C-alpha positions in Angstrom: 0.0 0.0 0.0 1.1 3.6 -0.5 1.4 5.9 2.5 -2.1 7.4 1.7 -3.6 4.0 2.1 -2.7 3.8 5.8 -4.1 5.4 8.9 -2.3 5.6 12.2 -4.2 4.2 15.3 -4.3 6.9 17.9 -2.6 6.0 21.2 -1.0 2.8 19.8 2.6 3.8 20.3 4.6 1.3 22.4 8.1 1.8 23.7 10.9 -0.7 23.0 11.0 -3.5 25.5 14.5 -2.7 26.8 14.3 -5.2 29.6 14.4 -8.1 27.1 17.2 -9.6 25.0 16.4 -9.1 21.3 16.9 -12.4 19.4 16.1 -11.1 15.9 13.1 -10.8 13.7 10.1 -13.0 14.3 9.9 -16.0 12.0 7.7 -14.7 9.2 5.7 -17.9 9.2 5.0 -17.9 12.9 1.4 -17.6 13.9 0.5 -14.2 15.5 -2.9 -13.2 17.0 -4.6 -9.8 17.5 -7.8 -8.4 18.8 -9.2 -5.5 16.7 -11.6 -3.3 18.7 -14.2 -1.4 16.7 -16.1 1.8 17.5 -19.5 1.9 19.1 -22.6 2.5 17.0 -23.6 5.2 19.6 -21.9 6.9 22.5 -22.5 5.1 25.9 -23.0 7.0 29.1 -23.4 4.2 31.6 -24.2 6.5 34.5 -27.2 8.0 32.6 -29.0 4.6 31.9 -32.2 4.1 33.8 -31.5 0.4 34.4 -29.3 -2.5 33.3 -29.4 -3.6 29.7 -29.4 -7.2 28.4 -26.4 -8.3 26.4 -28.7 -8.2 23.3 -29.8 -4.7 24.0 -26.2 -3.6 24.6 -25.1 -5.1 21.3 -28.1 -3.5 19.4 -27.7 -0.1 20.9 -24.0 0.4 21.6 -22.2 -2.5 19.9 -20.4 -2.6 16.6 -22.6 -2.1 13.5 -22.9 -5.0 11.0 -21.4 -2.7 8.4 -18.2 -2.2 10.5 -18.0 -5.9 11.3 -18.5 -6.9 7.6 -15.9 -4.3 6.5 -13.4 -5.5 9.1 -13.8 -9.1 8.0 -13.4 -8.2 4.3 -10.3 -6.0 4.7 -8.5 -8.3 7.1 -9.3 -11.4 5.1 -8.1 -9.7 1.9 -4.8 -8.9 3.8 -4.1 -12.6 4.3 -5.4 -12.9 7.9 -8.0 -15.3 9.3 -10.9 -13.9 11.2 -11.5 -16.4 14.0 -14.3 -14.5 15.8 -16.7 -11.5 15.6 -18.5 -10.2 18.6 -20.9 -7.3 18.1 -21.6 -6.6 21.7 -17.9 -6.2 22.8 -17.0 -4.9 19.3 -14.1 -7.3 19.0 -12.7 -8.9 15.9 -10.2 -11.7 16.6 -7.7 -12.4 13.9 -4.7 -14.7 13.4 -2.1 -15.1 10.6 1.5 -15.5 9.7 3.8 -12.8 11.2 4.6 -11.4 7.8 0.9 -10.7 7.1 0.2 -9.3 10.5 3.2 -6.9 10.3 2.2 -5.8 6.9 -1.5 -5.3 7.8 -0.8 -3.2 10.9 2.3 -1.4 9.7 4.8 -2.6 12.2 7.9 -4.8 12.7 7.9 -7.8 15.1 11.0 -8.9 17.0 11.5 -12.1 19.0 12.9 -11.4 22.5 13.9 -13.5 25.5 12.6 -12.3 28.9 13.0 -14.4 32.0 12.4 -18.0 31.0 10.2 -17.2 27.9 10.6 -16.1 24.3 7.9 -14.1 22.5 7.3 -11.4 19.9 7.2 -7.7 20.7 6.7 -4.5 18.7 7.6 -0.8 19.2 6.3 2.4 17.7 2.9 3.2 16.3 0.4 0.9 14.6 -1.5 1.5 11.4 -4.5 0.0 9.7 -5.6 0.0 6.1 -7.4 3.4 5.4 -10.7 1.7 4.8 -10.8 0.8 8.5 -9.4 4.0 9.8 -12.6 5.5 11.2 -13.8 2.2 12.6 -10.9 0.9 14.7 -10.5 2.0 18.3 -7.5 -0.3 19.1 -5.4 -3.2 17.9 -4.2 -5.3 20.8 -1.9 -8.3 20.6 1.2 -8.6 18.3 3.2 -7.9 21.4 3.3 -10.5 24.2 5.3 -8.6 26.9 3.8 -9.0 30.4 1.2 -6.3 30.9 0.2 -6.6 34.5 1.3 -7.8 37.9 -0.6 -9.6 40.6 -1.3 -7.3 43.6 -0.8 -9.8 46.4 1.8 -10.0 49.2 2.8 -13.3 50.8 3.6 -12.8 54.5 7.2 -14.0 55.1 6.7 -14.9 58.8 5.7 -18.5 59.1 4.2 -17.7 62.5 1.9 -15.0 61.1 -1.8 -15.5 62.2 -3.9 -13.3 60.1 -7.7 -13.7 59.8 -9.8 -16.2 57.8 -11.8 -14.2 55.2 -15.1 -14.9 57.0 -13.7 -13.3 60.2 -12.9 -10.2 58.2 -16.4 -10.2 56.8 -17.8 -10.3 60.4 -15.6 -7.4 61.4 -17.0 -5.5 58.4 -20.6 -6.3 59.3 -21.4 -8.3 56.2 -25.2 -8.6 56.3 -26.8 -11.6 58.0 -29.1 -13.9 56.0 -27.0 -13.5 52.8 -24.4 -15.7 51.2 -24.5 -14.7 47.5 -26.9 -17.5 46.5 -28.2 -16.9 42.9 -25.2 -14.7 42.0 -22.2 -15.3 39.8 -18.8 -13.6 40.4 -16.2 -13.6 37.6 -12.6 -13.7 38.5 -9.8 -12.6 36.1 -6.4 -14.3 36.3 -3.4 -13.8 34.1 -1.4 -16.8 35.2 -1.2 -19.5 37.8 -4.0 -21.9 38.8 -5.7 -23.9 41.5 -6.0 -27.5 42.5 -9.6 -28.7 43.3 -8.3 -30.6 46.4 -7.0 -27.3 47.9 -10.5 -25.8 47.6 -12.1 -28.9 49.1 -9.7 -29.0 52.0 -9.8 -25.3 52.6 -13.5 -24.9 52.9 -13.8 -28.1 54.9 -11.4 -26.6 57.4 -13.5 -23.5 57.6 -16.7 -25.6 57.9 -18.1 -23.5 55.0 -19.9 -25.1 52.1 -17.5 -25.3 49.1 -18.6 -22.9 46.4 -19.1 -23.9 42.8 -15.9 -22.9 40.9 -15.4 -23.2 37.2 -12.3 -22.6 35.2 -12.6 -21.0 31.7 -9.8 -20.5 29.2 -9.4 -17.4 27.1 -6.9 -16.9 24.2 -5.2 -20.2 25.1 -5.0 -19.5 28.9 -5.8 -22.3 31.3 -5.8 -23.3 34.9 -2.2 -24.2 35.3 -0.9 -24.2 38.9 2.8 -23.9 39.2 3.1 -25.5 42.6 4.6 -22.4 44.3 2.5 -20.3 46.7 4.6 -17.2 45.9 3.8 -17.6 42.2 0.5 -16.5 40.5 -1.0 -19.5 42.3 -1.1 -17.3 45.4 -3.2 -14.8 43.6 -5.6 -17.3 42.2 -6.2 -19.1 45.5 -6.5 -15.8 47.4 -9.2 -14.6 45.0 -11.2 -17.8 45.0 -10.9 -18.5 48.7 -11.8 -14.9 49.8 -14.9 -14.9 47.6 -15.8 -18.4 48.6 -15.5 -17.9 52.3 -17.4 -14.6 52.2 -20.1 -15.6 49.6 -20.2 -19.4 49.5 -23.5 -19.4 47.7 -22.2 -17.4 44.7 -20.9 -19.4 41.7 -17.4 -18.4 40.6 -16.1 -18.5 37.0 -12.4 -18.0 36.9 -11.1 -16.7 33.5 -7.5 -17.6 32.7 -5.8 -15.6 30.0 -2.3 -14.7 28.9 -0.7 -11.8 30.7 -0.8 -9.4 27.7 -3.0 -6.4 26.9 -4.9 -8.6 24.4 -5.4 -11.4 26.9 -6.5 -9.0 29.7 -9.1 -7.3 27.5 -10.4 -10.5 26.0 -10.8 -12.1 29.5 -12.8 -9.1 30.8 -15.0 -8.9 27.7 -15.7 -12.6 27.7 -16.6 -12.5 31.4 -19.0 -9.6 31.3 -20.8 -10.8 28.2 -21.2 -14.3 29.6 -24.4 -16.1 30.5 -25.4 -15.7 33.2 -24.3 -12.1 33.5 -22.0 -11.9 36.6 -23.0 -9.5 39.4 -19.3 -8.5 39.8 -15.9 -9.0 38.2 -12.9 -9.3 40.5 -9.5 -8.1 39.1 -6.4 -8.2 41.2 -3.9 -7.5 38.4 -2.8 -4.1 37.2 0.1 -1.9 36.3 0.9 1.8 36.5 -1.1 3.9 34.1 2.0 5.0 32.2 2.9 1.4 31.4 -0.2 0.9 29.2 -0.7 2.2 25.7 -3.5 4.8 25.4 -5.5 2.5 23.1 -5.4 -0.3 25.6 -6.6 1.9 28.4 -9.4 3.2 26.2 -10.5 -0.3 25.1 -10.4 -1.6 28.7 -12.3 1.5 30.1 -15.0 1.0 27.3 -15.3 -2.7 28.3 -15.9 -1.6 31.9 -18.5 0.8 30.7 -20.2 -2.1 29.0 -20.1 -4.0 32.3 -21.7 -1.1 34.1 -24.5 -0.9 31.4 -25.1 -4.7 32.0 -25.4 -4.2 35.7 -22.0 -5.6 36.5 -19.6 -4.0 39.0 -15.9 -4.3 38.2 -13.8 -4.4 41.3 -10.0 -3.6 40.8 -7.1 -3.7 43.2 -5.5 -0.2 43.5 -1.9 -1.5 43.8 0.6 -2.5 46.5 3.4 0.1 45.9 2.1 3.3 47.5 1.6 6.6 45.8 4.4 6.0 43.3 2.9 2.7 42.2 6.4 1.3 42.0 7.7 3.7 39.4 11.1 5.2 39.9 10.7 8.6 38.1 10.0 10.5 41.3 6.4 11.2 40.3 3.1 9.9 41.7 1.2 7.3 39.7 -2.0 5.4 40.1 -2.6 1.8 38.9 -4.7 0.8 35.9 -7.3 -0.6 35.5 -8.3 0.6 39.0 -8.1 4.2 37.7 -10.8 3.6 35.1 -13.8 5.7 36.1 -16.0 2.6 35.5 -14.0 0.5 38.0 -14.6 0.3 41.7 -11.0 0.9 42.9 -10.1 -1.0 46.0 -7.5 0.3 48.4 -5.9 -1.3 51.5 -5.8 -0.9 55.3 -4.3 -2.6 58.3 -7.1 -4.1 60.4 -6.5 -5.0 64.1 -9.4 -6.5 66.0 -11.0 -9.5 67.5 -13.8 -11.3 65.5 -16.6 -11.4 65.3 -17.2 -7.7 65.9 -14.4 -5.9 67.9 -12.3 -3.5 65.8 -9.4 -2.1 67.8 -7.9 0.1 65.1 -7.7 0.5 61.4 -5.2 2.6 59.5 -3.8 3.0 56.0 -1.8 0.0 54.9 1.8 1.1 54.7 4.4 -1.4 56.0 8.0 -0.4 56.0 9.6 -2.7 53.4 6.4 -4.6 53.0 4.3 -2.5 50.6 1.6 0.1 50.8 -1.8 0.7 49.3 -1.9 2.4 45.9 -3.8 5.6 45.6 -3.7 9.1 44.1 -5.0 11.0 41.1 -5.1 9.8 37.5 -3.0 11.4 34.9 -5.2 10.3 32.0 -8.8 10.2 33.3 -10.8 13.3 34.3 -12.6 13.3 37.6 -16.0 11.6 37.0 -19.2 13.3 37.9 -20.0 11.1 40.9 -16.6 12.0 42.4 -16.5 15.8 41.7 -17.9 16.9 45.1 -15.6 14.6 47.1 -12.6 16.9 47.3 -10.3 15.0 44.9 -7.1 17.1 44.3 -5.8 18.2 40.9 -9.0 17.5 38.8 -8.3 13.8 37.9 -10.0 10.6 38.7 -9.3 9.8 42.4 -8.1 6.4 43.4 -9.3 4.4 45.4 -13.1 4.5 45.9 -13.3 2.0 48.8 -10.9 0.0 51.0 -10.5 -3.1 53.1 -7.9 -5.1 55.0 -4.8 -5.6 53.0 -1.7 -5.5 55.2 0.0 -8.9 55.0 0.6 -8.7 58.8 -3.1 -8.8 59.3 -3.8 -10.7 56.1 -5.9 -13.6 55.1 -5.3 -17.3 55.9 -5.5 -19.3 52.7 -4.4 -22.7 51.4 -2.4 -22.7 48.3 -0.5 -25.6 46.6 -1.1 -27.7 49.7 0.4 -25.1 52.0 -1.1 -22.8 54.6 -0.2 -19.1 54.0 -1.1 -15.6 55.2 -1.5 -13.3 52.3 -2.3 -9.6 51.9 -2.2 -6.9 49.3 -5.0 -5.0 47.6 -5.5 -8.2 45.7 -7.5 -9.4 48.7 -9.7 -6.3 48.7 -11.1 -6.7 45.2 -12.5 -10.2 45.9 -13.7 -9.0 49.3 -15.8 -6.3 47.7 -17.0 -8.6 44.9 -18.2 -11.0 47.5 -19.9 -8.3 49.5 -21.7 -7.0 46.4 -22.9 -10.5 45.5 -24.5 -10.7 49.0 -26.0 -7.2 48.7 -27.3 -8.1 45.2 -28.9 -11.2 46.6 -30.7 -9.1 49.2 -31.7 -6.3 46.7 -32.7 -8.7 43.9 -30.4 -7.1 41.3 -26.9 -6.1 40.6 -25.5 -2.5 40.9 -23.5 -1.8 37.8 -21.8 1.6 38.3 -22.4 1.4 42.1 -20.4 4.6 42.5 -23.4 6.8 42.0 -25.0 5.4 45.1 -21.8 5.1 47.2 -20.9 8.7 46.4 -24.5 10.1 46.7 -24.5 13.4 48.6 -20.7 13.2 49.0 -18.8 16.3 50.1 -15.2 17.0 51.0 -14.5 15.7 54.5 -17.9 14.1 54.8 -18.3 10.5 55.9 -20.6 8.5 53.6 -23.4 6.2 54.9 -22.4 2.6 54.8 -18.7 3.3 55.5 -16.4 3.5 58.4 -14.0 6.3 57.7 -10.2 5.7 57.9 -8.3 8.8 59.0 -4.9 7.6 60.1 -1.8 6.9 58.0 -0.6 7.6 54.5 0.7 5.9 51.4 3.6 8.2 50.5 2.4 11.4 49.0 -1.1 11.2 50.4 -2.5 11.0 53.9 -5.8 9.7 55.2 -8.4 12.3 56.3 -12.0 12.7 57.1 -14.2 11.7 54.1 -12.7 10.6 50.8 -8.9 10.4 50.6 -6.4 9.1 48.1 -5.4 6.2 50.5 -8.7 4.5 51.4 -11.3 6.3 49.4 -14.6 6.5 51.2 -13.4 4.0 53.8 -14.1 0.4 54.7 -17.5 -1.2 54.4 -20.2 -1.5 57.1 -22.0 -4.2 55.2 -25.3 -4.0 57.1 -25.4 -0.3 56.6 -24.6 -0.6 52.9 -27.5 -3.0 52.6 -29.8 -0.1 53.5 -27.9 2.3 51.1 -28.2 -0.1 48.2 -31.6 -1.5 48.8 
């Protein structure tokens, strides 16, 4: 094609992967995959909807048009690629083909690199698409398999650590009696690791809690693949499942395993929220600093979360375990994505000291010297959403987090992973805790909550404590300190489940 026959994809620029050893060009015959995300047929304002949509209604009103889907199929097929799936509701076109055709179609060069124990393709620079698709394409994800996210959990290093069982934390947070999540489904996103069914059987038998129904689902070749090491991604997977299962044993869990790439992450989320039955919540305990994502990937993920909100699904995301810098070394403050999406319920961390079932002695911002701290701050890329504008967020960006819960490994959660007892913390534990709570509240209310922020922030003001929350006012995460009302460490605070039941009823 001539230069005039190409259109650049806004926000697609990727930096070189300097941490990896470049082995040379990708084998031109190697099979490469990509996910092409198309535009909506109409703008979606999830906060303005009068009620949740069905997946069919979402596709018909806000999905990709049949014309755009047909055009994408034709252009990509003519370019020598194979279209393996078209999904109107999530606006995704899945393609695969030889590296030479992929590189030519999307105007890039692919290099094979070695990183850690793996070898995979990467790209750098900007992507292009044939001009016929220029107006229709929002993002092209894939082509590059560098790790996109990190698990937000912390394994306690002291073998004598006690911690709490998840149900004990639930009792300290007043999870409402007479609810267990029955009739609800919670989706869990995992980008590595796995679980052994015998661990779940033994864990819940030890707690004398009914074992929940847990189903593994593979996306983009991902699968339930436990490594046998509690400090691997297995620790994340078992933490998520066991926290949800202990707090909402009546809720079914579907655990979506996908590759740890921007493509795998988006495809897992989209598959989960468009599934049948529609989940009440999606729990995500993986993320990375906003600046480590391409703009197109952030846009595509945020739009997927808006789809979730329109379907009545609440997406709970861990806010990060590396304080206000989010682990970056540039001297600036950063927030974690996808927690910073305005359509995500961002979950921060505390240190909880108390005696179950109901005595809380103290609760402060999680910030352990040498042991991590809750993420939180102000987004550099998302404007402050309407529901948060009166809350006193500094600097005019989206404030992170929205809510909080116990996350300090020193007061962490007792789990069973790869046959071993462990105490684990991190904001990874807070996302499943809130997903479990929402499933119980949805059971009580008879419906899910979608963009639940509008109710949680209703009537909010700077320094004002919100109904349904216990405010956390002590501690800090680096650049930010806890204070009355919303703050960039623990958001609105930790839940009072019984009070939230009234707020959301």
